[in-house]
C-alpha positions in Angstrom: 12.9 18.2 -24.1 12.0 16.9 -20.8 14.0 14.2 -18.9 15.1 12.5 -15.7 17.8 14.3 -14.0 21.4 12.4 -14.5 23.4 11.5 -11.7 25.8 14.6 -10.5 28.3 15.9 -10.6 26.8 18.0 -13.6 29.3 20.1 -15.9 29.8 23.9 -15.6 29.8 26.2 -18.2 32.3 29.4 -18.6 30.4 31.4 -16.1 30.5 28.4 -13.7 27.1 27.8 -13.9 26.0 24.1 -13.6 24.2 22.5 -16.9 22.8 19.7 -18.0 24.3 18.0 -21.4 21.5 16.1 -23.4 22.2 13.5 -26.4 21.4 15.4 -29.9 19.9 13.7 -32.7 23.7 12.9 -34.1 24.6 11.2 -30.7 26.3 14.4 -29.6 25.8 16.6 -26.6 24.1 19.6 -26.5 23.5 22.2 -24.0 19.9 23.5 -24.7 19.7 25.6 -21.9 21.5 26.4 -18.4 18.2 26.8 -16.3 16.0 23.8 -15.8 12.9 23.6 -13.5 10.8 20.6 -12.0 7.8 20.4 -14.6 4.9 18.0 -13.7 4.5 15.5 -16.6 1.6 13.2 -15.7 2.0 11.8 -12.1 5.5 12.6 -11.8 8.0 15.7 -11.8 10.8 15.9 -14.6 13.5 18.3 -15.5 12.6 20.9 -18.1 15.0 23.3 -20.0 13.8 26.9 -19.9 12.5 27.7 -23.2 9.6 30.1 -24.8 7.2 27.1 -24.7 8.5 26.1 -21.1 9.2 29.4 -19.3 10.4 29.6 -16.3 7.4 29.4 -13.2 7.1 32.7 -11.4 4.7 32.0 -8.6 3.1 29.2 -6.7 1.8 26.5 -9.2 -0.7 25.4 -6.6 -2.4 28.6 -6.4 -2.0 29.4 -9.8 -4.1 26.0 -10.8 -6.7 27.0 -7.9 -7.2 30.7 -9.6 -7.6 28.8 -12.9 -10.5 26.5 -11.7 -11.9 29.7 -10.2 -11.9 31.5 -13.5 -13.1 28.7 -15.2 -16.0 28.4 -12.7 -16.9 31.7 -13.2 -16.7 31.6 -17.0 -18.7 28.4 -17.3 -21.3 29.7 -14.9 -23.0 32.8 -15.5 -25.2 32.5 -12.6 -22.4 32.6 -10.1 -21.1 36.0 -11.6 -25.0 37.4 -11.6 -24.9 36.1 -8.0 -21.5 37.8 -7.0 -22.6 40.8 -8.9 -25.9 41.3 -6.9 -23.9 40.8 -3.7 -21.4 43.4 -4.6 -24.4 45.9 -5.6 -26.1 45.0 -2.4 -22.8 45.9 -0.3 -22.1 49.1 -2.0 -25.8 50.9 -2.4 -27.7 49.2 0.5 -25.3 47.7 3.4 -27.2 45.4 5.8 -26.0 47.4 8.7 -26.8 50.9 7.5 -30.7 51.0 8.5 -29.4 49.6 12.0 -26.8 52.3 12.4 -28.9 54.8 11.7 -31.7 53.5 14.1 -28.9 53.3 16.8 -27.7 56.5 16.4 -31.1 58.2 17.0 -31.6 56.1 20.2 -28.4 57.0 21.5 -28.8 60.9 20.4 -32.5 61.2 21.3 -33.6 63.7 24.1 -37.0 62.8 25.5 -38.7 62.8 29.1 -39.8 59.0 28.9 -37.5 57.4 27.0 -38.5 53.8 25.5 -38.2 51.4 28.5 -35.3 49.0 29.2 -33.1 50.7 26.7 -29.7 52.1 27.6 -30.9 55.9 27.5 -34.1 54.7 30.1 -31.6 53.2 32.2 -29.3 56.3 32.5 -32.4 58.2 33.3 -33.4 56.1 36.0 -29.8 56.3 37.8 -29.6 60.2 37.3 -33.1 60.1 38.8 -31.7 58.3 42.1 -28.8 60.3 42.5 -31.0 63.6 42.1 -32.8 62.1 44.9 -29.6 61.6 47.0 -28.5 65.2 46.5 -32.0 66.5 47.2 -31.7 64.5 50.6 -28.7 66.7 51.3 -26.1 64.4 51.0 -23.3 65.1 48.3 -20.8 63.0 47.4 -17.5 64.2 45.6 -15.0 61.7 44.9 -13.7 60.3 48.3 -15.6 63.1 50.5 -19.2 63.3 51.8 -20.9 66.1 53.0 -22.8 65.8 56.5 -24.8 68.8 58.0 -22.5 71.1 55.6 -19.2 69.8 57.0 -17.3 67.8 54.4 -15.6 64.5 55.5 -12.9 62.2 54.0 -14.0 58.5 53.6 -11.7 55.6 53.5 -12.4 52.0 53.2 -15.8 53.0 52.2 -17.5 53.4 55.8 -15.0 55.5 58.0 -15.3 59.1 58.0 -11.9 61.1 58.7 -11.9 64.5 60.3 -11.2 66.3 63.6 -12.6 65.6 66.6 -14.6 69.0 67.1 -16.3 68.3 63.7 -17.5 64.9 64.3 -21.4 65.3 62.9 -24.1 63.6 64.7 -24.4 60.0 65.0 -27.9 60.1 63.7 -26.9 62.1 60.5 -23.9 60.1 59.9 -25.7 56.7 60.1 -28.1 58.3 57.5 -25.1 59.1 55.2 -23.3 55.7 55.8 -25.1 53.0 57.9 -22.8 51.9 60.9 -20.0 54.0 59.7 -16.9 54.7 61.9 -15.3 58.0 62.7 -11.7 58.7 63.0 -10.5 61.7 64.6 -7.3 62.7 63.2 -6.2 65.1 65.9 -6.9 62.7 68.6 -6.6 59.4 67.1 -10.0 57.8 68.5 -12.2 55.7 66.6 -15.7 55.4 67.2 -18.8 53.6 65.6 -22.3 55.0 65.1 -25.0 52.4 66.5 -27.7 54.4 64.8 -28.4 57.0 67.6 -24.8 57.1 69.4 -21.3 57.4 68.9 -19.4 54.4 70.7 -15.9 54.5 71.4 -13.9 51.3 70.4 
């Protein structure tokens, strides 16, 4: 039996649980249940006692309604079920990315003298070729050091060689490695710059 909620205060039972007394057929009062919930009837909610026919809601009624709509749609439209089954089979048996992943793995792992033009492997090989050429010219880079004429010099700022005054390289050789570079003598404090041919004190 559903009804509009009466004005409080409500009576309490022996356990101090509030309940709503409702009129029975003999104009008496009965307590059909000590638990009530709001049930949507038509376009409004009414307080309804918990019973076997009206159990206490256990979840989101809106969500349950939407799930029921989806279930009804699937049950009423076999074509939708077939489509979903086909999609699931495709994902399980032949993922769309499987072939591409296999192809990518083959390209990254390939070893060949002439990689496909403009691929990552081809560009890495071009870079390797340029580095090999630099090393072949007698210039060896290692971290922040550069080797010129068999002598290793520290490099700071990208254009300043550092070393002892007596170890200063030939200006032409230094210019070939780092054009118009500076040389800082760590033992004398002198700073010089190459003009391509000679060291010039600054």
